[in-house]
N, C-alpha and C positions, 0 to 999 in steps of 0.2 A: 324649796328654799324661802320661796314667800310666807309659808308656814312658822318658818324659824323666825321671823322678824314681824309678823302679826301678833303684835302685843295685846291687843284688846280682843283678839279672837272672833273677827267678824269675816273672816274668810278674804278680808284685801290689806292691801297697806295704804297707810296715807304717806305723805309727802316726808313727814320725818323718818318713818318705817323706812322708805325707799332710800333715804339717804344713808341708814346705816346698811341696809342691803346692798346698797352702790359701793360703799367704802370696803363691807367684807367680800364684794367681788374682787375689788382692785386689789386690798391685800392677797387674796390667794393668787391672783395673776402675776402680781410681783414674786410671790412667791416660788409661782411655777418657772417661771423667766430664771430665778436665780440658779435652779437645780438642773434646769433644761441647760446643760452645760455648753452641747454642740449647736445650738439657737435651731434643731430641728423643727421647733413647735410640737414637739413630742417627748416623753421621757420615757426611759426603759426602765427596767426593772431596778437595776441598782440607783439609778437619780431617786426614783421613786423611794426605795427603802430609805437612802441618806436623806430626802425630805421627811417620811415621816419620823426617822428617829431623830431628827432635829426637833419635831414638834414634842419628843418627849416618850413615844412609845417605843417600846423594846419586843417586837417580834421577830418569829422566826423564819428563814426563808422559805419553809413551806408554806406560810402564810401569805409572802408575797407573789408565789408561785400561783395560788389560788386568786389575789386580787388580779394579778395579769390576765389570768384566763377569764376572771369576770367582766374587767373593764376593757381589755384589748379589743375594740370592734375591728380593728384591720387585719389583726393574723399576724402584726409585723412587731410582736413581744415588745410595744409601746403602747403608752397612753395619751391622749389629747387633753390638753386644757379643760375642755368641759366634764369629761370623765375624771380627771384628776380632782375638779371641784368635789364631784359626786362621791369619789372615794375617799378623801379627805373627810370630807360632811357625814359620812355614814361612820368611818373611824371614829371621829370626833363624838358624835351622839351617842353611837352603843358604846363607846367606852367611860362616856359620862354616867348613862345609866347605869351600866355594870359598877362604877364607882359610887352609887347612891347605894348600892346594896352590899358592896364591900365597906361594912363599917371597921373591920381591924385594918382595912389598908395592906392586906397581905398580897392581896391578887388573886384569892380564891372566894368563890361564893359557892354557896349550896341552895339550890333550888330545884322545885320540883318543874316536871313541864307545864304546868298550867301556869305556873309564876314566871317559867321564860317566857311563854307566849305572851304574857301581860307585860313583861319588858319590853319586849321587841314590837309590841302594837301599841304599846302607851309613848313610846319615843316619837319624838314628831323628827319626820325626816323629810 
């Protein structure tokens, strides 16, 4: 996350960049708390799907099953706040990278394997 706010690319963040990072984390925390409807400190797949859809992403239940497998560290079919941030940042940054290639905004791109690898590796995560 620090690399996302390292505007000058020097590998560290200054006070101003830290302030932006702090705000970013607080915004995500408020979002997490809003969707943690049962106040359990974690969100289940339905709560995650509702949150991600509210951000404007339309993804399938199959996708959310995969996300839960990746980010559920406890085996309880829930994810905690830190994993929620990690998941949300990943969805956001990969979507932005995809949209840069989707010039017609149709939700489909055609790229070869190397272009895919460049897309993923050039994305700041």
